[in-house]
N, C-alpha and C positions, 0 to 999 in steps of 0.2 A: 713709651710716651705716646706714640701715634695711635696705639691700640686703645689707650684710655680716652683719647680724643674721639676716636671712632665710636666707642661705647657711649660716650656722653651725647654725641650727635644722634645715635640710634635711640637712646632713651628720650631725647627731646622730640624726635619724630614720632615715637610711640605715644608720648604724652599728648602731642598735638592731634594724632589720629584718634586717641581715646576721647578727647574733648569733642572732636568733630562727630564721632560716632554717637556719643551721648546726646549731643545737640540734635542730631537727625532722629534718634530714637525718641527723644522727648517730643519732638515736633510731630512724629507719626502718632504717638500715644495721645497727644492733645487733640489730634484730628478725629480719632476714633470716638 
């Protein structure tokens, strides 16, 4: 049970990181 909670937390963190990375990438691309 705790493992599934940890996995869901990890996926949430990865999703947030992916959004942040995509936003910074698009910002850099728009600057170029």
